[in-house]
N, C-alpha and C positions, 0 to 999 in steps of 0.2 A: 504494500500500500504506500502511495506517495503522500508525504506530508511536509510541513515546514516548521522552522523554529523562528517565530517572529521576535523582534526586539532583541536581537543578539547584540551584546555590547562588547563581548570578547570572543573573537573568532579563533584565537590561538589554540584553544583546546581541540580544535578539529584538524589542525595542521601541525605536523611535527617534522623535525629535521630529517632530510633524505626521503621524505614522502614523495611519491610520484604523483604528478598533477598533469591533467590534460587541459589545454587552453583552447577555447573555441572563440573565434572572432565574433564579437557582438557589437562592434562599433557602429554608430549611427550611419556613417557614410560608407559602410562596406557594400560590396556587390552582393546583394541578397540572393543571387542566382548560384553563388559559389559557397561550398562548405570549406572553411579554412581552419586548420587546427595546428597546434604545436604541442610539444611535450616538455615538461620541466621537472625539476627536483627542488624541493624546499631547502633553502640555505639559511633562512631566518623567518621566524613567525612571531608577529607582534599582536597586540590587541586587535587592530584593524588593518595591519599592513603585512605584506608577505613579500619575501625576496625569493625569486626563482631562477635557478640556473637552467637556461634553455638548452635542450639537448644538442642543437645544431649551431651553437655559437651565435653570431650576430643575427641570424634568422630573418634579416630584412627589416627589423624594427629600427626606426630612426628617431633622432631627437625631435623631429616635428610631430611625432605621434604622442609625445608626452602631454598629458592633459586632454588628449583627444580620443585615443584608442581605449576601447572597453572589451574585456574578455570575460567569458564564463569560465570559471575555474571548477573543474570536476575531478573528484578524487573519491577516496573511501575512508570512512571513519566510523567507529562504534558499530561495525558490522553492516553498515549501510552505504549506499552511494550518497555523495553530497555534492552540491553545486551552489556557487554564489557568484555574483557579478563583482568585477574588480576593474578599476581604472588604472592604466599605466601612468605612474607618477614620477618615475625616474629610471635612469640607467646607472647601475652601480659599477659595472665593468662591461667588458666586451660581450659577455654572455650571461650576465646576471642583471635581472630587471626587477624593479620595485613596483608593487601594486597596492592600491588602497581598496579594501573590500567594503561593500556597502549593501544595504538592503537585507532581505530575507535569505537565510541559509536554508536551502531545501534539502530534505533527505528523501531518498527514494530507494525502492527495491532494485538491487543490481540484477540485470538481465543479460544473458549471453546473446550474442548476435547470431541469427540463423546463418549457417554456412553449408555449402555442399561441395563435394568433389565432382569435377567434371573435366572434360576435354574442351579446350577453347583455343582459338588462334590468338597468340599474344606476341608482343615485342617488348623487350625489357631494356631500358636505357640506363646505364650506370655511369658513375663518374664522381670523383672527389671534388665536387663543386659546391659552393655555398648555396643555401636555400634561395637567396635572392636571384642567383643565376638560373636555378631550376625554375623558379616562378616566372622569370622573364621568358624562358624557353617554352614553358607551358602555355603562356599567353600567345606567343607567336604561333605555336602549333594549333591552338584553338581557333585563332583567326584564319589560318589556312584551311582548317577542316570546314569551318563555316562557309568559306568561299569555294569549297569543293576543289581546292588546289591539291596537287600531288605532293606528297612528302617524300623526297628522295631518300632511298635507303630503308624505307619502312617496309620490312618483309615480315609479316606475321606468321608464326609457326605454330602448328598444332602441339599443344602442351597440356599435360595433366596438372590441374591446379585445384586449390581449395579456395573458394570465393565467398565473400560476404560483402554487404554494403560498407563494412568498415575496413576491409583489407583483402589481401591475397596471400596465399601460401603456395610454394612450389619447391622442387628439389633441384639443386645445381651441383656441379662438380666442386670438389673441395678446393681445387686450384682456382676456382672462379668465384670467390667469395663476393657477396654483394657489398656495395659501398653504403655508407650511412643513409644516403638519399638516392632515390630512383624515380624513374618515370615509367609507367606502364601503359601500354596500349592493349586493349582487350576487345575482341570482336565477339559480341553475344548474339546479334540478330542481323537483320538486313540493313540497319542504320549505320551511321558512322561509328568507327571504333571508339570505345570509351578511352579517355586519356586522363590519367590521375597521377599526382605526385604522391610518393609514399616514403615512409621512413622504415628502416629495418628494425623490427620489434624483437625478434628472437632468432636464434640459430641452434640447430641440433644435428649432430653427426649421426647418420643412419646408414649402415651398410656401405661405408666408404663414400657416401654422398652427404651433402649438406642440405638438410631440410630448413627452409627459411620462412619466416612470417613477416609480412609487411603491413603497416597501418597506413591507410590513405589519409593524407594531411591536406590535400587540395583536390577537389573534384566538383564537377557540376552537380547540383542537387538532382537535376533530371537524370544524370547518370547513376546516382545512388538509387533512384527509383527504378531505372532499367535493370540494375543488378538485383534489386529486391524482387521485381516481377519475375525475373528468370529463376531465382532461387525458390520463390513461392510456387511456381509451376512445377519445378522438379520435386520439391518436398511433397506437394499434394499428389503428384502422380505416383509417388512411392508409398502413399497412404499416411503420411505424417501430417502434423498440424504446424502451420507456419505462424511465427510471431513476427509482427511488423518491426523493422529495424528502428522505427521512430520511437519505440518504447525504450530504446537504449539512449539515455540522455547525452552520452558522449558524442553521438552522431548527429545531433541537431543543434541549431543555433537559436534555441529558445529555452525558457524556463518552464517548469511544471505549471506555475501560476499563469503563464501566457495562455494555456489551453482552457483556463477557467474564466477568462475575461469575456464579457458579453460581446456579441457581434463577431 
């Protein structure tokens, strides 16, 4: 059951050092057609402030976003999922950012993201580039796809993957380890291939191969829906019950209370 804790005066009891936090862009001027997320680790927790070491360094956050950018911070505490809005108020160092939390801290039941194993045509772009460079390339690719332009060198290959609206898993050669950030192209239907930025979430050696999991950190919301529709069809055909990905609050740029507002 989803609920909230109103009138919180001290948020620090819900955030401890080295706690993993997901950030979802909730800025007023964001492109609401895009889901954007980051990962961070708590380095300082105060009454209403939090300092987070962002996983991928500079992450494309700049000085001009101080006092402008707002994120939803999502994590786990007291056996439940938690989320709260926070404004970017400072840059402590190259990869440590300071946030001021405000409003209701919502608690919700943690839910797994529906995922399936399937064969799909994909293309995996790797490279040790900063997130800002990957975002710039993602935008260039999306512009070309919208204009039906050919992407040189884009050859999608049939691959066994594990897919969800939140990310993708696949097996690679041990000598071909993924970089911290990647770009994936995935063909699911007759439409344009899905293009998403992802971060490497975990790796596991299996039978002299490397099984890898990636979390989508930038993807069109319509592509999240396309993935969800594909997974839903496959699960129902196998006799299972499908849970909509939007019940997982890490994957949406809204609060629980937003769904209760009239209109």
